[in-house]
N, C-alpha and C positions, 0 to 999 in steps of 0.2 A: 500416311501422312508427310507431307512434304518437307522435305530439311534442308536448310540453308547449305549452302558452295560451301562456307567453310568448314562447312561437320562432312557434310558428303563427300567431299574431298581430302578428307585431312589423311596425310601422310601414311601409310602402312609400314615401309621401309625407309634408312637412311635415304637413299637413294633420289624417293621422291620431295625430301626436304625440299624446299627453296631456299638456296643460299647457305649461310653458314658454316661454310665446306671445312673452318677450321676445326668448329666444335664438331662433327661428324670425323672427320679425321680423328681427335683425338678419341672418342668415345668408340668407336670400333675397332682401333688398335686395344682397347684397352679392356674389349670384350675378348677380342680374340688371344689376347696373353692371360689371361682371365687376371688383370691386376685393377681390378674394381675400386673406387675409394666408397669406406663406407658413407661419406656424407657429401654433395654435392649442391653449389648455389648456382643457378641461372637466372643470370643478372641482361636486362634490355627492356628495352620500351613495349609495348603493346604489340599483340598480333607480328612478334619478329621469330616464333616455334617454341619458346621456350615450354609448355604445358605438353607441346606435342611431341619436343625432344623427348620428355620429361618419358611419356609415355612409352616410346621409343626406346629406351633406356631399358623401362622396366620388363618389355619384352624379350629386348637382347638377354636380360638376367634369367630369364625363364624358358625362353624357346628350347623346343626338343628338336629343332635340324640338326644335322651332323654339318650343315654348310656355314656361310654367311647368317649373321643374327643379328637383328632376327626377318626371319625367314615370312613371317606376314601369312602363312598360309594353316600352320599347328597350330591343332585347337589351344595350346596356351596362348599365343597370339591374337586367334579372334577372339575369345572370351574376354580379353585386354583390351582390346578394343570395340568390345560390347558392353562394358565396362562389369561385367559378372565374375569378373577373376577376385576370387575371395583373398589372394594373397598382394593385391594392388590396393591401398588405400589412398584415396585423395581426399583433402582436407582443404576447405576454403578457411583461411586464417581471418577475411575478412566478417566472417560470419561465426569463428568456431575459435574464439581469439582468447578466451580466458583460461585461467589454472585449472578449471576443473576438465575442461577438455583434454589441457595440456595431460597431468595426472591419468584420464582415459587412457590416453595413444601410450603411456610409458606401461601401464598394466597391459596392454597388448600386445609389447613386442616379447613380453615374455612368452608367448604363444609362440613356436617353429610354425614354418610356412606348412598351408593343408594340400596343395597340391603342386605349388614348385619348388623350384629351391632355393629362391629371394624372397622376401618380403618386404616389397619396397613401397615406401611412404611419399608422397607425394605433397608436399605444401604449398598451396598456391596463395599467393599476394603475401607472403609472410611478415613483412615489415607490420603487417599488423596486430601484430599478436601484442598483447598486455608486454609490460616488463616482468611482471611475476611469471606469466607463462613464460618468456626466454628463461629465464633462470630457474624454473620448471624441467626445462627444455634441453639446460646446457648439459648435466650431467651423461645423458642417455645420449646427447649428441655426439659428443667425444668417446664414448666406450658403449656403443651398441651391439649387443650379440651377431657373431660373423654372420650370421642369413640375414640381416637386416643394411638396406640402404635408404639414406633416407635423401628427398631430391627437392631443394627447396627453392622455390619463383619467386621473383620478387622486380618491381620493376622500378625500385626507388632503396637500393641496397644501403646508401647512407643510412638510412632510418634502422638498421640490422645494428644490435651491440657489436664491438670488436672481438668479445671473448665466443660468439657466433660468427664472425667470420673469420676468425682463426682457426677454426675445426672443419673448413670447407673448401672443399675443390671449387674455385671461381672458373666460371665459363664466360663471357660475354655473348649476348647476341647482339650482332649488330644489323642497321635496319638494312633492308635486302633492296638491292640494286632495283629501278625503274625494268631496265631489259630483260630482268629475269623474273621478275612481278610478272609486264605485258606479255612474257613466252608463254608461262604457266597459265594463265588465264584462257591466251589461245590454245592451248592445249585445250582446256576445259570446255570450252567453247565448242571447238571440232568434234568430242565427244558426245555433247550434247544435240549437235547439229544446228547451232546456233549462226549465224553470219553478223560477223564483228568488223569491223571497218579497224584499219590499224592506228589509225588518227583519231580512233575514240577508246584505243589500248594506251596507247598513250596517256590521253589525257587521266585515265581511269588512275593507269601509274602513278599520273603524275600525283594527284591529290590523294592516294593511298598512302604516299610520305613512307616510303621503306616498310611500312605495315601489313603485310601479305592478308590478315584477316578483313582490316580495312579495305583493301584494295576487292573483294572478293564481295563482301556486303555493298560494296556501290556495284558494282558487277552484279551483282545477286539481285536486286534492285530495276537495272536498268533490264536486264531480261525479262523480269517479272512484268514490267511495264509496257514491252516491245511485243512485235508480232514473227518474231523469229529472226529482225536483224537491228543489230544497234549501230547507230553510226553517231557521229559526233550530235549532232544537234540534239538527238535522246539523250548522249550524257550531259552537255551544259543544261538543259532543260532539266534533270534531276538534281546536278549537284547545286544548281541557282548558280553558276559562276563564282561559285564558298571556295576558302581553302586559301594557299598559299600564293596559286596562280593570279586569284584574286586581289591579295595585298601587293602582287608586283605589277600585274596592270594597271591599277588605280594609283600606284606611285608613278608610275611612267606618264603617266595622263599628267598627272601634275608637274613633274619636274620638264614637263616638253609645255606648259601651258596651255592644257587644252584644257579649259575648264569648263564647256559645257559637256563634253564626253566623261571627263572627271564625276560632274553632279550625276550625269545620267547612269554612271554604274556604281554611284552610293545611291541610286533611288532603285536600280534593280536590285541590289544585295538586300535592301531594307523588303523590297516587296516577297523579297523569297522567302523574308522569314526573319532575319540575322535582327536582332536589337542595334540600335544607333549605339548605346554606350560600350555593348559588348564589342562592334564594329570598330569603336573608337581604344579601345584596349589591343586588340587585334593589330590596328595597324600604329601604333607605338611599338607593339612591342619589335613589330616587322622595320620599323625605324631606327631600333634599338637591332637589330639583325645586322642594317646595312652598317650602322658603326663599328658592330665586332667585324665585319667582312672588310670593311674598308683600313683599318689600323692593323687588326692580328694575322698573322700569318697560316697559320692553322685554325680559324673560328671552327673548325667542328669539336672542337670543346669547349665553347661554350654557345653556340648554337645548335640546338635540339632537332636539328632536321637531316632528310633524307642527303645523300654525297647532291646530286642533281639539285634539288633545290635551293641546296646552298652554293653552287657555284652560279645559279642562276642570281644569288643574292650578291654576288660577289661582284659580277657583272655589270647590276645595277649600282651598286656604291658606286664602280669605277666612274661613272655617269656624273658624279655629285659632286661637289664638294663638301669638306666637313663640316664647314658652317650652316651651309642646305639643308644636311641631316640633321644638328641638334636645334639648329631652327624649327624643323617638323618635329621632334619630339617636344617642344618646348612648347609648341603652339597646340598640340593635340593635348597636351596633359594640360595645358591654360584650357582649353576647349572642354574634357574631361572634369575637371575639376568644377565647372560653369555646371553641366551637363546636370548633377548629382543635386540642383536646387531649381533646374527647368524641366517646364512640364513639356518641353518643346524642344528636346536636344536634337531632334532630326535639323531644326534651322541652324543651331551651333555648331553642326559638323558642317549642313553647305556652307556657312561663312566662313569656316577654316577652311573646307576644301579652294574657297575662292583665294581666300588668303595667301595660300601654300601655290598654287598655281600662276597666280601674278607674278609668283618669282620668275616664270618663261618669259614676262613681259616685259621691252626693255624697259619702260619706263616704270617700273616698279623695281627691277634688278640695279637698275641705274640711278636714283633719284638727283646723284648731285651730277649727271651728265649735264654738259652746257648743252639746250636746245636750241637747234637753228632755225629760228622761224625765215622762213621767205619772204621779200616783200612786192607788196602790189605794184602795176603799173605806175600810181598815182605817188606811191613813194619813191619808187625809183625815179621820178621826172621831178620831183620835189627838190631832191638830195642834188639832181644833177644842175639844178637853175639857179642852187644855192653859193654863195662866194667865193665858199669852199672847194667848190667842184671845179676841176679843172678841165677846159676844153668846153664845146659849147654843147647845150644841155643834149640836144637830139644825138648827137655821136654819143653821148653814154648812156642813155635810152637805147642804143641799137644796140650799141655792145652787151647790156644785160638784159634786154627784155627775152631771151630766151628764159631765164631761168625767172623771171618776175610771174607771180600769178594774181586773178583777179580775187578768187575764195579758195583757192585751194592751201590746206592747212600743211601739207606735206612737203620740203624741197625737192626741188629737181634740177639736176645736172647742166650742164650746156647743151645734151641732145635733147633735153625735156624729160628724161627720164625723170620718174617717181623715185627716186631715194629711197623714203622705208620700206614701197615695195619689191622695189629692187632686189634688197637685200633680204626682205623675206624670201622672194623667190629663188634667190639664192643657195640658202640654205634647207627649201624643198624639196631639192635633185638630192636622189638616193644616194648618190655620192658624198654626200654630206652628213650621213648620221652617225659615224663614231662620234663617243663621248665627247675628246676636245672641242670638236665641232659644234658640240654644244653649248658649250660653255662658252666658246665666241661670240655665239649668236642670242645669249641674252646677256653680253656684258661687252657690247659693241653697238656703232652705226656706221654707215656709210655717210658720210657728212660733204662730200664732193666728189666730182668726177669731170675728168675733161676729156679731150681726144687721147690723150696719151695715157692716162693713168685717173689711178681712182685713190680718196682719202678716206680712212675710215680709223674715226675715232675712240681709243678703247679702255678701259678703268682698271688702271692696276700691273704692274708689271708682270706679273703672273700672266693673265690674260694676253700683256703683248705677247709673251712668249708664245703660248699658244698660238696667237695669229702668226708671228714670225715662222713658223714651226710648218704651217699649213700654207704656206706664202703659195707654193705653186698650186695645189690644190682648188684655193679661193682664186684666186689669176684666172685659172682653167673653167670653174665655173661661171666666172662676169665676162669671162670670153663667149661662152656658152650661151649666154641669153643677152648680151648686149650684139656681137657678133664683128666685135673688136680685141683686139690683144691688149690689155692697158698695164702699166706698172702699178703694184697696189704699196701706198705710204701709209705710215701708221704713224699715228698721231695721240699723244697721253692726256687724255681727261685732267686739266689739271685742279677738277672740281672733286673728284672724287673720294670717297673715305676712305681711312688709310684700310691695306691690304693686310688681315692676319695671316701670321704665317702658319706653315705646316705643324712647326713645333709647338707654337701656341695652341691649335686646332687639338692636337694632340694631346697637350695637357689639360687642355676644357674637355676634351672629351675622358679622360680620366679622374675629373674631380667630380665629372658626369656620373659615369657610370661604380665608381669606385673601386677599378682594378687597375693595375700597369698599362699602359699603351703602344705598341711597339709600332713605328712607324717603316715601314718596307721604301 
């Protein structure tokens, strides 16, 4: 009978356990010094090794080896691995949560170990016990017989009564780093003779989000569906581009104004089986994580994700203004509320994507920008012939002819450059990929250019500072596009809306999320 990878490769000794070095060190030292506590509480997110470590501790307490414990080879260790050791009792509190089950447990502890030296009770998902069951367990947990050890495991320790918490030794299980998960999966694939690419392992590890079990489950599916080789395409096909990676990619498309790509990403996610409303919820949560990473110095305390994913979120948050993040939360929340009463939530989601991604469009990001309309040849000639015009009409027309157009909607410089197109080309260069350059592109426009200089009209003092700080880079990029070195002039847009300060944005964010916000 086929056994899932996370079961087949369950660690038999502490050295095989991925991550959790701090937990392993404490338990190994206690086993060696014979200072084991009577009750432990293992806390941590799913798939980080709580139940596995509980079994390893039970083995160590009953191991027959004279050396390091557990050995994983003696009869007691083997029996515990197979689930046939009578002195190790595992209880699922999710299905055995009542007072009657706890009373049975209290009666059974009166009997000493049958074959081992310790009787170990492992209670998984202990937070599911009823208040009455906790009360019944309390006295036994405080003063059990000397041969009994309790190991409680939970993903939600905040749901446990303080009286229970105070009677246990707490050990917190952290999310396992992606590098360690990838190395562990690589070793398993080597034993199985499965060829797997490094990029495929990285994608699986990233989507495992610190959970070894989740990572092995994804790998198991990919291995089952492959023909002895797992590559990036295979993994992406199985994942359906879901998870935190998809939210990062979708948000990146939106903030860069790639509307068509963003709608395509939404389509792929929905076709992979995601519900439109659930996708909105996930995206709102991602924007909330961006808000936390933007203002809080240690977002690990409020973002329940792996360190690597938090780093990615922090990097993306630095590319966005606080107003942009809060606008995303409000737009998505409004769309989700409307979707509750709509038979076509997908259409509402796609409309929301269009609205959000148009923030990357200059005409949307700067609605108060004064639009520079080019003049046709006929208009230039008419102005030249008017009494207010200085000099002969033909002279004026000759000097401005290069900037006049017949039907072109975009302004042109003296050398005939299409200014809007040129400004876009400047920022398409690979050197202009950092976050501040994205802000400049979204909030400025190239308004004029001559042989020695070019003028950029910008909205807001903060955007002007971004522009000034990147002066040399922008002048270099313009030189690369036009072939001539020009000096950049900065012109403020007088009709732009009033800019919101960082302090005001922080206050708004604190009001929105209900907790104080620190500014880095």
